[in-house]
C-alpha positions as CSV (number, residue, x, y, z in Angstrom):
1,M,0.0,0.0,0.0
2,M,2.8,2.4,0.9
3,K,4.7,1.7,-2.3
4,K,1.6,2.6,-4.3
5,L,1.0,5.9,-2.5
6,L,4.7,7.1,-2.5
7,P,4.7,8.1,-6.2
8,L,1.4,9.9,-5.9
9,A,2.7,11.7,-2.8
10,L,5.9,12.7,-4.6
11,V,4.0,14.1,-7.5
12,V,1.7,16.1,-5.2
13,L,4.6,17.4,-3.2
14,S,6.6,18.3,-6.3
15,V,3.7,20.4,-7.7
16,G,2.7,21.9,-4.4
17,L,6.2,22.8,-3.1
18,S,7.7,23.9,-6.4
19,G,7.1,27.6,-5.6
20,C,5.7,28.4,-9.0
21,Y,2.2,29.7,-9.3
22,G,0.6,31.3,-12.3
23,T,-1.8,34.1,-12.9
24,F,-5.0,32.3,-11.7
25,A,-6.8,33.6,-14.8
26,A,-9.9,31.4,-14.4
27,S,-10.3,32.6,-10.8
28,K,-9.9,36.2,-11.8
29,K,-12.5,35.8,-14.6
30,F,-14.9,34.1,-12.2
31,S,-14.5,36.9,-9.7
32,G,-15.7,39.4,-12.2
33,W,-19.2,37.9,-12.0
34,K,-21.4,40.5,-10.2
35,D,-24.7,40.2,-8.5
36,D,-26.5,43.4,-9.1
37,T,-29.3,43.2,-6.7
38,S,-30.3,45.0,-3.5
39,N,-32.3,42.1,-2.1
40,K,-30.3,40.5,0.7
41,W,-31.9,37.0,0.1
42,A,-31.0,37.1,-3.5
43,K,-27.5,38.1,-2.6
44,E,-27.3,35.1,-0.3
45,G,-28.6,32.9,-3.1
46,Y,-25.8,34.2,-5.4
47,F,-23.2,33.9,-2.7
48,L,-23.6,30.2,-1.9
49,P,-23.1,28.9,-5.5
50,K,-20.3,31.5,-6.0
51,C,-18.4,29.9,-3.1
52,I,-18.5,26.5,-4.8
53,G,-17.4,28.2,-8.0
54,Y,-14.4,29.8,-6.3
55,I,-13.4,26.4,-4.9
56,G,-13.8,24.8,-8.4
57,T,-11.9,27.5,-10.3
58,G,-9.2,27.7,-7.6
59,L,-8.5,24.0,-7.8
60,Y,-8.6,24.1,-11.6
61,D,-6.1,27.0,-11.6
62,L,-3.9,25.4,-9.0
63,V,-3.7,21.9,-10.4
64,I,-4.3,22.1,-14.1
65,A,-4.0,25.6,-15.6
66,N,-0.9,26.7,-13.6
67,S,0.9,23.5,-14.5
68,I,0.1,24.1,-18.2
69,E,1.2,27.7,-17.8
70,F,4.5,26.7,-16.1
71,W,5.5,24.1,-18.7
72,S,4.2,25.9,-21.9
73,S,4.2,29.6,-20.8
74,K,0.5,29.8,-22.0
75,N,-2.5,29.8,-19.7
76,P,-5.6,28.2,-21.3
77,P,-8.2,30.5,-19.6
78,G,-5.9,33.5,-19.9
79,H,-5.4,33.4,-23.7
80,T,-7.1,36.8,-24.0
81,Q,-5.5,38.2,-20.9
82,N,-3.1,40.5,-22.8
83,A,-5.9,42.3,-24.6
84,Q,-6.1,46.0,-24.1
85,P,-8.5,47.1,-21.3
86,A,-11.6,49.0,-22.1
87,P,-11.1,52.8,-21.9
88,T,-12.4,54.5,-18.8
89,V,-14.9,57.3,-19.3
90,V,-14.6,60.3,-16.9
91,S,-17.3,62.9,-16.6
92,N,-16.5,66.4,-15.5
93,T,-20.1,67.5,-14.9
94,Q,-20.6,69.7,-11.8
């Protein structure tokens, strides 16, 4: 049993302790999801599934996307990350 778990433990430790982490592009994209409501019960209804989404995107980024980004220098969910941001409109009305 121990001989079977040792390779798995070494892989997990090598990924977890390598000190390299990426941009967490999927988590950043997911965090942009807004709940535009003033109803506190609706906000709670958005909050609970969003927590599950953060766990899912965080694990995806940590285990899969950041490994791909480390080895290939490309992040699958961040392929449009270098796009120019939208211009900010400033109004000077008084």
